[in-house]
Each structure stands twice: as structure tokens, then as C-alpha cells.
C-alpha positions as CSV (number, residue, x, y, z in Angstrom):
1,M,3.9,8.6,-21.3
2,T,4.6,11.7,-23.4
3,E,4.6,9.6,-26.6
4,L,1.3,8.0,-25.6
5,I,-0.4,11.4,-24.9
6,A,0.9,12.7,-28.3
7,T,-0.6,9.6,-30.0
8,L,-4.0,10.2,-28.3
9,R,-4.1,13.9,-29.1
10,D,-3.5,13.2,-32.7
11,A,-6.0,10.3,-32.9
12,F,-8.9,12.0,-31.1
13,G,-8.1,15.6,-32.0
14,W,-7.8,16.7,-28.3
15,R,-6.5,20.2,-27.6
16,A,-7.1,20.5,-23.9
17,T,-4.6,19.4,-21.2
18,V,-4.2,15.5,-21.1
19,E,-3.3,13.6,-18.0
20,V,-3.0,9.8,-17.9
21,L,-3.2,7.8,-14.6
22,A,-2.9,4.0,-14.1
23,G,-6.1,2.2,-13.3
24,P,-6.9,-1.5,-12.8
25,R,-5.3,-4.2,-14.9
26,G,-6.4,-7.7,-15.8
27,A,-4.8,-10.8,-17.4
28,L,-5.1,-9.4,-20.9
29,G,-5.1,-5.6,-20.5
30,Q,-4.4,-2.5,-18.5
31,I,-6.9,0.3,-17.9
32,W,-5.6,3.9,-17.8
33,R,-7.7,6.9,-16.7
34,V,-7.4,9.7,-19.2
35,D,-8.4,13.3,-18.1
36,V,-8.9,15.6,-21.0
37,G,-9.7,19.0,-19.6
38,S,-13.0,18.5,-17.8
39,E,-13.7,15.2,-19.6
40,R,-12.7,11.8,-18.4
41,Y,-12.1,8.5,-20.3
42,A,-11.0,5.0,-19.8
43,L,-8.2,3.8,-22.1
44,K,-7.7,0.1,-22.4
45,E,-4.2,-1.2,-23.3
46,I,-4.6,-4.6,-24.9
47,F,-1.7,-7.1,-24.2
48,A,-3.0,-10.0,-26.3
49,E,-4.1,-10.2,-29.9
50,P,-6.4,-7.2,-30.7
51,P,-10.1,-7.8,-31.5
52,S,-10.9,-8.0,-35.2
53,E,-13.0,-5.3,-36.9
54,A,-15.8,-7.9,-37.2
55,L,-15.7,-8.6,-33.5
56,I,-15.8,-4.9,-32.7
57,E,-18.8,-4.4,-35.0
58,A,-20.6,-7.3,-33.3
59,E,-19.7,-5.9,-29.9
60,L,-21.2,-2.5,-30.9
61,A,-24.3,-4.2,-32.2
62,L,-24.8,-6.3,-29.1
63,A,-24.1,-3.3,-26.9
64,H,-27.0,-1.4,-28.7
65,R,-29.3,-4.4,-28.1
66,A,-28.2,-4.7,-24.5
67,A,-28.8,-1.0,-23.9
68,E,-32.4,-1.5,-25.1
69,A,-32.7,-4.3,-22.6
70,S,-31.5,-2.0,-19.7
71,V,-28.0,-3.4,-19.5
72,R,-25.4,-0.7,-18.8
73,F,-21.9,-0.5,-20.2
74,P,-19.2,2.1,-20.9
75,K,-19.6,3.7,-24.3
76,S,-16.8,3.0,-26.8
77,H,-15.3,5.9,-28.8
78,P,-13.8,5.9,-32.3
79,D,-10.9,8.0,-33.3
80,R,-11.2,10.8,-35.8
81,T,-11.1,8.3,-38.7
82,G,-14.0,6.2,-37.3
83,H,-11.7,3.4,-36.1
84,Y,-12.2,1.9,-32.6
85,L,-8.8,0.2,-32.4
86,L,-5.6,2.3,-32.1
87,A,-2.0,1.1,-32.3
88,A,0.0,2.0,-29.1
89,P,3.3,3.7,-29.6
90,S,5.1,1.1,-27.5
91,G,3.4,-1.8,-29.2
92,G,0.1,-3.4,-28.5
93,W,-3.3,-1.8,-29.0
94,L,-5.6,0.8,-27.4
95,R,-9.4,1.3,-27.1
96,L,-11.1,4.3,-25.6
97,Y,-14.3,4.3,-23.5
98,D,-16.2,6.5,-21.2
99,W,-14.8,6.6,-17.7
100,V,-17.4,5.4,-15.1
101,D,-16.6,5.4,-11.4
102,L,-17.1,1.8,-10.6
103,R,-16.7,-0.4,-7.5
104,P,-16.9,-4.2,-6.9
105,L,-20.4,-5.5,-6.1
106,D,-21.3,-6.3,-2.5
107,L,-21.6,-10.1,-2.7
108,T,-23.1,-10.1,0.8
109,A,-26.0,-7.9,-0.2
110,K,-29.3,-9.9,-0.6
111,A,-30.1,-8.3,-3.9
112,T,-26.8,-9.0,-5.6
113,P,-27.4,-12.6,-6.8
114,R,-30.9,-11.6,-8.0
115,D,-29.5,-8.6,-9.9
116,L,-26.8,-10.8,-11.5
117,G,-29.3,-13.4,-12.6
118,T,-31.5,-10.8,-14.1
119,L,-28.6,-9.2,-15.9
120,L,-27.4,-12.4,-17.5
121,A,-30.9,-13.3,-18.6
122,R,-31.3,-9.9,-20.3
123,L,-28.0,-10.4,-22.1
124,H,-29.0,-13.8,-23.3
125,K,-32.5,-12.7,-24.5
126,C,-31.1,-9.8,-26.6
127,A,-28.2,-11.8,-28.2
128,P,-28.4,-13.1,-31.8
129,A,-27.5,-16.6,-32.8
130,A,-23.9,-17.3,-33.8
131,T,-22.4,-20.5,-35.2
132,T,-18.9,-19.1,-35.8
133,E,-16.5,-16.8,-34.0
134,L,-17.4,-13.2,-34.7
135,G,-14.2,-12.7,-36.8
136,G,-14.8,-16.0,-38.6
137,G,-13.8,-19.5,-38.0
138,V,-15.1,-22.4,-35.8
139,P,-16.1,-21.7,-32.2
140,D,-12.9,-21.2,-30.0
141,P,-12.0,-24.6,-28.4
142,W,-10.9,-22.7,-25.3
143,Y,-14.5,-23.0,-24.1
144,D,-15.2,-26.7,-24.8
145,T,-11.9,-28.5,-25.1
146,V,-9.6,-29.2,-22.1
147,P,-5.8,-29.3,-22.5
148,A,-4.2,-32.7,-23.4
149,T,-2.6,-34.4,-20.5
150,H,0.9,-34.0,-21.8
151,R,0.6,-30.3,-21.9
152,W,0.8,-30.1,-18.1
153,A,4.3,-31.8,-18.0
154,E,6.4,-28.6,-17.9
155,A,4.4,-27.1,-15.1
156,A,4.1,-30.3,-13.2
157,D,7.9,-30.8,-13.3
158,S,8.8,-27.3,-12.4
159,E,10.1,-26.0,-9.0
160,A,7.6,-23.3,-8.7
161,C,5.9,-22.6,-5.4
162,W,2.6,-23.8,-6.7
163,T,3.8,-27.1,-8.3
164,A,2.7,-29.3,-5.4
165,R,-0.8,-27.8,-5.4
166,L,-1.0,-28.2,-9.2
167,A,0.0,-31.8,-9.0
168,D,-2.7,-32.5,-6.4
169,R,-5.4,-30.9,-8.7
170,L,-4.2,-32.8,-11.7
171,T,-5.1,-36.1,-10.1
172,T,-8.8,-35.0,-10.2
173,L,-8.8,-34.0,-13.8
174,P,-10.0,-37.3,-15.3
175,N,-13.2,-37.2,-13.3
176,L,-13.6,-33.5,-13.7
177,C,-13.1,-33.5,-17.5
178,E,-15.8,-36.2,-18.0
179,S,-18.3,-33.4,-18.0
180,V,-16.7,-31.6,-21.0
181,T,-18.3,-32.0,-24.4
182,S,-18.2,-30.0,-27.7
183,T,-20.7,-27.2,-28.1
184,K,-23.9,-27.7,-30.1
185,L,-23.7,-25.3,-33.0
186,D,-27.5,-24.9,-33.4
187,E,-27.7,-23.7,-29.7
188,L,-25.0,-21.0,-29.8
189,I,-25.7,-17.3,-29.3
190,V,-23.4,-14.3,-28.9
191,C,-22.2,-14.3,-25.2
192,H,-19.9,-12.1,-23.2
193,R,-17.9,-15.2,-22.2
194,D,-16.1,-13.4,-19.3
195,L,-18.8,-12.4,-16.7
196,H,-16.6,-12.8,-13.6
197,P,-16.6,-10.3,-10.6
198,E,-14.1,-8.0,-12.2
199,N,-16.2,-7.4,-15.2
200,V,-19.6,-6.7,-13.6
201,L,-19.3,-3.7,-11.3
202,A,-21.5,-1.1,-9.6
203,D,-21.7,2.6,-10.5
204,P,-22.2,5.3,-7.7
205,A,-26.0,4.7,-7.7
206,G,-25.5,0.9,-7.3
207,A,-26.5,0.0,-10.9
208,L,-24.7,-2.9,-12.5
209,V,-22.3,-2.1,-15.4
210,V,-20.7,-4.7,-17.7
211,V,-17.2,-4.1,-18.8
212,D,-14.5,-5.8,-20.9
213,W,-16.3,-7.3,-23.9
214,D,-13.1,-8.5,-25.6
215,N,-14.0,-12.2,-25.3
216,L,-17.4,-11.8,-27.0
217,G,-18.4,-14.8,-29.1
218,P,-20.5,-17.9,-29.4
219,A,-21.5,-20.0,-26.4
220,E,-24.5,-22.0,-25.2
221,P,-26.6,-20.1,-22.6
222,P,-26.7,-22.9,-20.1
223,R,-22.9,-23.2,-20.2
224,E,-22.4,-19.5,-19.6
225,L,-25.0,-19.5,-16.8
226,A,-23.3,-22.5,-15.1
227,R,-19.9,-20.8,-15.3
228,A,-21.3,-17.5,-14.0
229,L,-22.7,-19.3,-10.9
230,F,-19.2,-20.6,-10.1
231,D,-17.5,-17.4,-11.0
232,W,-19.5,-15.4,-8.5
233,Y,-20.3,-17.8,-5.7
234,C,-17.6,-20.5,-5.5
235,D,-14.3,-19.0,-4.4
236,G,-13.0,-22.1,-2.5
237,P,-14.1,-25.4,-1.2
238,T,-17.6,-24.4,-0.2
239,P,-20.0,-22.8,-2.8
240,D,-22.5,-20.3,-1.5
241,M,-25.5,-22.4,-2.4
242,P,-28.2,-20.0,-1.3
243,A,-26.7,-17.2,-3.4
244,M,-26.4,-19.6,-6.4
245,R,-30.0,-20.5,-6.0
246,A,-31.1,-16.9,-5.8
247,M,-29.1,-16.0,-8.9
248,Y,-30.4,-19.0,-10.9
249,E,-34.0,-18.4,-9.9
250,A,-33.7,-14.7,-10.9
251,Y,-32.4,-15.8,-14.3
252,V,-35.3,-18.2,-14.8
253,R,-37.9,-15.6,-13.7
254,E,-36.4,-13.1,-16.2
255,D,-36.9,-15.8,-18.9
256,G,-33.3,-16.4,-19.7
257,Q,-32.7,-18.9,-22.4
258,G,-30.5,-21.4,-20.5
259,R,-31.3,-24.1,-17.9
260,V,-28.5,-26.0,-16.2
261,T,-29.8,-29.6,-16.3
262,E,-26.9,-31.9,-17.1
263,Q,-23.2,-32.4,-16.3
264,T,-22.2,-31.2,-19.8
265,D,-23.5,-27.7,-19.0
266,F,-20.3,-27.3,-16.9
267,S,-18.2,-27.7,-20.1
268,M,-17.5,-24.0,-20.5
269,L,-16.6,-23.6,-16.8
270,I,-14.1,-26.5,-16.7
271,A,-12.5,-26.0,-20.1
272,G,-12.1,-22.2,-19.6
273,R,-10.6,-22.7,-16.1
274,L,-8.2,-25.3,-17.2
275,N,-7.1,-23.5,-20.4
276,F,-6.6,-20.3,-18.4
277,L,-4.6,-22.1,-15.7
278,L,-2.3,-23.7,-18.3
279,K,-1.8,-20.4,-20.0
280,Q,-0.7,-18.7,-16.8
281,T,1.7,-21.5,-15.9
282,T,3.3,-21.1,-19.3
283,I,3.7,-17.3,-18.8
284,A,5.0,-17.8,-15.2
285,L,7.7,-20.2,-16.4
286,D,8.9,-18.3,-19.5
287,P,12.1,-16.3,-18.7
288,Q,11.5,-14.3,-21.9
289,V,8.3,-12.8,-20.6
290,E,8.6,-9.4,-18.8
291,L,8.8,-9.7,-15.0
292,H,5.6,-7.9,-14.3
293,H,3.6,-10.3,-16.5
294,R,5.2,-13.3,-14.9
295,E,4.4,-11.9,-11.4
296,W,0.8,-11.3,-12.5
297,A,0.6,-14.9,-13.8
298,E,1.8,-16.2,-10.4
299,R,-1.1,-14.5,-8.7
300,E,-3.6,-15.8,-11.3
301,I,-2.3,-19.4,-10.8
302,D,-2.9,-19.1,-7.1
303,E,-6.5,-18.0,-7.7
304,A,-7.1,-20.5,-10.5
305,L,-6.0,-23.5,-8.3
306,R,-8.2,-22.3,-5.5
307,T,-11.3,-21.9,-7.6
308,L,-11.0,-24.9,-9.9
309,P,-14.2,-26.8,-9.2
310,T,-14.3,-30.4,-7.9
311,P,-16.6,-33.1,-9.3
312,E,-18.5,-33.1,-6.0
313,Q,-19.2,-29.3,-6.3
314,L,-20.6,-29.9,-9.8
315,T,-22.9,-32.6,-8.6
316,N,-24.2,-30.4,-5.7
317,V,-24.8,-27.4,-8.0
318,L,-26.5,-29.6,-10.6
319,T,-28.9,-30.9,-7.9
320,L,-29.6,-27.3,-6.9
321,T,-30.4,-26.1,-10.5
322,R,-32.6,-29.1,-11.2
323,T,-34.8,-28.4,-8.2
324,A,-34.8,-24.6,-8.4
325,S,-37.9,-22.9,-9.7
């Protein structure tokens, strides 16, 4: 920690006392609270490949547009040289943001699904078109291509505690994956692409705050909307259909660009869930990966298996969105 603090002092020109405390972590990063005298920041340690300069520039531009659309987010800070990405002394990468005291949203509150629908609509309305990834290249297949069948072999043949559950879900994949098609390039806009409950939180006044913009990139609005409905209101066998309807109708009232009208609108949901699940099984079974990352992957596998949608759930939600006003 001493080396990290020295790196931060040098990068940001801090002279006051610096204290670093562990905050929440996700699949791809760890948040640290950094107290610098009377000021407080959030330091994100990035485990995966760092964002490109082009992606950071696009993030800052979208964040400016989003702020004008009344979307709240923590401000990102450059170092003394104007760079937003800093090499960590122990490997990996760091980014600095304002610290905001945040808490999970109350999903039982009547206003929450309406607020979420409004938020997503505003993000979509202020987003520019994008036919490539923000750092260049074709749109990431993570969001519209499911893993080939043979890629599940190692996980399915393992002796992990979740193998039997995985094998059971694999039997449903042919029907589930029928909904997945390639994205339409002329319908893509810059989307957050990771608007699950850990990335939309509430500040002390109850206002929604969007965090973790690292997956920013091209997506079709209906597909991100369909995925968000499941991310927020389907954590098991029975989706919360009234909440989904309220969220969807709020999105429509706010004039969001997307409408969920066909099975292919679930492509981002299914491809993303399956690619994430496969990635976590690979981490969990790799003895070369550090233990704390493997233990984290085990927990993510449990959640991913629980929340992987079924064909019946897709049909029921599609019926809801087609009839919602």
C-alpha cells in the first residue's frame, strides 16, 4: 500500500495525508476509497485489459452529454499530465473518480422501475451513433455471438460443485440461442452495456448515479433495454412482470429509442450472460489464477446459473413489451 500511495502522490501532486481503504469489487475491478486530507476519491483498480485512449475520450464525451440530460455519474480525474489511466505499481491499471456515498436501489420501491426506465431512455437519447468499437474494430462479438458448443466441454467435465447445474442448463441452450442474431450496424449507438444493479446506485438524496463505464461501446437500444429488464427484475425462476412493465413503460414515455418487439431483441442478454458464464468457469478451473479471483468466479457462476433466462421467460416478457404502452 505504501508504494501505491507514493504512486498516487506523484501522479496527482498530492501533499496532504493519504489513506487508502478497500471498497467494493466487481468481476473486472476493485474500488478503493482514497482520503486526501479533507477530500475523498474513488480509485478503480482494473484487473482486465485497460480502456484505450479512444474509449476514455468517448466516455468523457458521452458523460458530458449525459450530464446535460440529467444523468448523474462520478467525475473522472486526470493526473498532472492530463492522462486518465495510470499504471499500478503492482501491475494493472488505475483510474481516479470523485467518491460518492452510494447505496443499492430499493427494488421494492414503487418509483424504482420508473426511474430506471427514464434513466435508460435519457442515456439512449443523448448517445451518438457508433458502427465500431470505440477503440476501433468491429463490434465486440461478446454481445451478439454465443460460445460454440465445444467450448463448454472442460467446464461440463469438471468436478466442480456447480457442474451438475451447468449441465442441466446446457440442455436448454439450443432453444435459448435461437434468439441470438448479429447486430445491425446501422442501428447501433454508444451504450453503457453493463447497466446491472451494481452499476446504478442511489446517492444520499436518492438520486440515481451510473458507475463503471468501462464496457462502453456500440449496441442496439432495444437489446440493451431487453437486457436491463432482466438484469433488474429477473433474479430467478419468476420475473417481476409488474416491475418490468413499469420500467418499460417509463422508458417509452421518456421517448427512448428502443422497443422490444421480437425474439432477436434478447440477443445481447443471452450472448452476454453465456459469454460471462463461460469466462467465469475458465477462471474458476485455472490453477494458475490467484485464489481470490477463482473464489470470486465461483460466486459469479452461482449467480449466472441462477439468472440465465429460459425460453419461456423470454416469451412472457416479449408478450409484455408488445402490449405495454
